[in-house]
N, C-alpha and C positions, 0 to 999 in steps of 0.2 A: 746739778747745779751750771746753771753757763752763768758765765759770766758778765760783769757787769760794772761800770766805769766809775764806780759809788766807794768812797775810801773805805778798806776794810783794817777794819780795829785791826790796832797792836797793842799786843798788853806784854809787860816785863814784868817777871817773878823774882824779887831777892830776896833772900836768905842770909843770914854769915855767909856757911861755907857751897853754900852752893850746890852740895853734895846729900839735899836729900828732900825735904818741902818743895823747894822752886824746880830743882828736874824734875817731879813728878806731877806739877801744876801747870810748868811748862810743855812737858807729853801726853799727860789728859787732856791739855788745849786744841796742842798739835794736831794728836789724833784724831780730839770728837770733833772738830775746828777743820780740819783741811784749811786746802784754797784760800778759806773765805775771812782766817786769822792772818794775821802774826804776831808770832809768839818769838821771844830775848825769855830771856833769866841768865842769874848773876848772883856775883855776892861780893860782899863789901871784906871778904877777908876768907879767896874760897879754898877750898879742896886742896890735894894731890888727883884724891878721887874722888866717885860720888860712890854711899854707903850700901855697901853690899846686897845689907840686909833691904835698903830701897832695890836696885835691881832688880833683885830676887821677887821683892811685894809685885814688882812691878809686872816682870815675865812671869807672874799669878795670872796675869788679868788682860794678861798677851799683849804688852808691851814691852820690844825688847829694847834698851838704854842703850847699851852697847854697840846694837848697828843700825842706831836712829846718831851714833857719837857722838852723846850727850856726855861733855864734860864741868867741873866747874870752869870758869869766867871772871875774872873781875867788873866788877861796877862800874864804868865810866857814866860818866854824865853824856857822851852821845846817847847811850843808849835810852837815859831818859829822857831825854832831848826827845826823841824820836814818839817815844810810844803816850798810846791816849791814856791809859791805865796802867799805876801805877799799884802793886800789892808786893805787901813785904809781907813779907815770914820771921820777923823778929831779930832787923838791922841796926832798929835802933835807928839812933839820933847818926848814923853810919847814910843813912837812906840822902842822899841830895833832893832838895825840893824844890820843883818849879810851879810857875803859878797857870792855871791854866790844864793843866792833868788831874784826871782824878783817883786819886789813891787813898785803899784800900790799904787795912790792914790784918791779919788774916792769924787770930792767933789758935796755932794750931802745937800740937807736944815735937816736941824734935825733934826724928829718931838715929839722932848723933850718938852713938855705943849701946846701942835698939838691937836684939834680933829680929828676925824677919815678925812672927807675934806679933811681936807691938809694933814694928812699924805698917804694920796689914790695919787698924783703926785707923789710923795718919791717910794711908792711898788712900782707904773709902771717903771719910773727912773730907777730900780734896776732889776725890772724883764727883759728889758733890755738891759742892760749891763752884767748882765748874761749870757742870749742865745749869748749874743753876747765873754765873755769867756769862756762856754762852746765850740762854733764852734773856737777858738784856742784850747783849749785845748783836744780836743774829735773832731778833722776836719773829721774823717771817719761814724760822729753819720749827724743822717741824722732829727734826730726826734727831735730835741729840736725846 
């Protein structure tokens, strides 16, 4: 796909610890959307590291979170302000709200404390939602 001067959609994924759901969502969007989208993830109370079961589940589908340099990050107002779409995953009132932004709240099970068997269906649901989001954000893209 050739580069254009059009604005690339910017998406922020937010969950409490930024160690599971938001990391998987950001990785899928970056993997499937490539340079056509700007991807961020953050947490209202970030963990020290990404959930190992999440890392393992993503490795199973060919996405290496460690190689991509994924680490939990603290949610900032600047990240929200810069984003066109903010997708929350259980951060509640800790998520800042800015008028003019598109907000979605994805109800997903929390992989915290779960083994890879419990993370797989969460991962698969996130991938499905990311493909739908990409179809909305980049409707002329056929290869997602």
